[in-house]
N, C-alpha and C positions, 0 to 999 in steps of 0.2 A: 293622758291618763293610763295608757297602755303600759307605761314604765312602772306603774304601781302594781301591775298584775304579776308580782314576783312569784306567785304560787301556781301560775298556769301550768308549768311543766309538772309540778307535783300533783296538781289536779288530774292531769292527763294520765300520769302514772297510777294514781289511785283508781281512776276509772278503768284503766286497762287491767289493773289487778282484780277489780270486781269481776270483770269479764272472765279472766283466766281461772278464778277461784269458784266460778259458778254463782256468784252473788246475784240475787234477783232483786236487789234494792233499786227501785225505780221511782221517778217522779213523772209528772205529766206536763206537757206544754201545749198551749193553744195560742195561735197568733191571729190578731185582728189587724187588717190592713185597710186604711182609709186615705183619701186625698186630704191634704191639709187645707184645701179650699173647699169649704162646704161640708167637710167630713163625710164625703160620699164613699160608700164601700167600693173597694177595687176588686173586681172579679178577675180570676185567672192570673193573679200575681203568683210568681214562682219563688219559693223560699227554700234555700238549702241550709241545712243545719250541720255545723261542724264543732269540734272541740275548740274552745278559745285557746290560742297558742298553737293549734294544729289546723290552720285554715284549709289545707288540702284534704283533710280527713272527713269527707262528706259522709254523714251518718243517715240523713233522711232528706228527701226532696218532697215538698208539699206544694199544693196549689189552693188558692182561696176559692170559695164558692160565691154565689151571687150576693151574699151578705158580707163578703170580705173576710170570712173566717176560714181557718184551716181545720182539718180534723185534729183531734187531740192525739198526741203522739207520746209514747213512753220513752223515757231517756234514763240512762244509768245515773245513779247518784251515790254519794257516800252513805254509810249507815245512818238510820234515824237517830241513834244515840248521840251522834256528834252535835246535833242541833239542840239537844236537851241537856247537855253537860257542859259547864263552863270550861274554857281553856282547851277545848278539843280541836283537832285539825279542822280544816275547812269543811263546813257541814253541808255545803251545796256544790253542785257541779256548775261549771260555767261553759256556756255555749255561744257560738257566733252565728248570727242569722244574716244571710245575704239575700236581699229581696230585690226582685226586678219585675217590672210590668210595662207593657207597651204604653208609650206616651208619658212615662213618669221617670223621674230621676232615680237611679239605683240607690239603695240604702243598705249599709252594713251596720249591724248592731252587735257589738262584742260585749262579753261579760254578762249575758243573760243568765240569771241564777235559777236553778231548778233544785228544789228540796225534795226529799223522799216522801212518798205517800200523799202528796198534795198536787194540785194543778196550778201551774204558773200561767198567767195570761199576759202576753206581751203585745201591747198596742204599738203599731207603727204607722206613722203618717208619711205619705209620699208627696213630693212636689211635682206638678206637671212640668214637662220639659220646656213647654212654651214660655214658662216664667223663670226657669232656672238655667237653661242652656245646656242641659244634659250633663251636669257635673255630679259626681258620686258624693253622697252624704255619708259620713262615718260618725257613728255614735258609740262612745265607750262608756259602759256603765261601771262606776267605781266599786270597790269592795263594799260589802255590807258593813254598816257601822259597828255591828257587834263583832266583826271579824277583822276588819281593816285597821291599819295603824293611823289614827287621826289625832290632831292636836286636841287637848282638853278644851271644854267649853269655857267661854270667857266668864270669870267669876263675877258675881253680882252681890251688892250689899244685901244683907238679910233684912235690914230695915230701910225702907224707901222714904224719901222726903215726900211730904204731902202738900207740895206747893200747888196753888190753884192755877189751873191752865186756862180757864175761861171756856173750856169745852162743856157742852151740855151732857149731863149724866142721865142716861136713860133709866126709866123706871123698871125696865125688864131687859133681859138679855135678848138681843136680836142677832140671829145667825147671819153674818154677811154673805153676800153672793161671791164677792171677790175679796182677797186680802193681798197686801203688798209684801212681797218678799225682797228684802235687801240682800243682794248677792255680794256680801263683804262684811267686814267688821263695822260696828255701829257708827264709828266716827269717820269712816271712809266715804266722803261725799262723791268720790269718783266712781264708786261701785254702782252698777246698774240696779234699778228696781224693776221687778216683774209683777204684773197683775195675774194672780193665779186663782182659779175658782176654789172656794173654800173646801168643797167636797174633794176635789182633786188633790189639794194640798194635804188634807188629812190622810187620804189614801196613800199618797207618796211617802209621807213621814212614817206612817204605820209600817209600810212594806220595807222601809229601810232601817227601822229601829227594832223590830221584833221578827221572829221567825213564824211562818204560817204553820209549822209543825207543833207549836206550843199548845197546851190545853186551851180549850175555848174560853174558859173563865179568865185565863191570863191574857188572852188576846183582847177580850172585852175590857178588862181593867186597864191595860196599857192604852187602848184606844181612847177610853174616857179621859185618862190622864192627859193624853196629847191634845184632845179637844179642849179640855179645861185650860191647859197652859196656853194654847193658841188664842182662845177667846180672851183670857186675862191679858195677854200681851196686846191684843188688838185694842181693847177698851181702856187699858191703863198705861200701856207702853212699858210695862215692867217685864 
């Protein structure tokens, strides 16, 4: 996915320009570190923050507390107007986090997005070395869907067939605990399926399809639309 980070150099230039022009546009970042076995908070994990594309440019070094959380740190971002105006330059800064902790496999997360005037929370799970063999895990976050160059969504018929499936139709909407995410096109039987908690799925889709800098009413409206679409897909397969 790093190959798709074509604007990393531009981002670094923009951020450096902010610094040289005295721009005080900043966003905030907090990191939560837990073990992927039992979700136990990891204390005294060390996190170094650098520009994505400039891994040697360490900006901050943080440590987690007994709850596995770091202090909130201010980081340079592009102007707020970029995220509120269509067809603007990249509206967020991208940072790379290098995480290490005694007894756990090191983790590198690149492409962490920080928007101006809001707090980004990055959750990181670490694997005990006794189960992984002390190999480094690298996670690359792709471009935000509002900014990146992605293929169009697969078109669907406006009028769906009403064939009876034999499934039971519930008298009321029931929010599922888990939903199945098919990691591929619908007719690709080789693509894996993942069971994802409904709440986590909605949070992940919301954070990848809208910007946290939008007005609160716009965030609520888009979140409700995403929830409605998801439940409709779960119960009707449409």
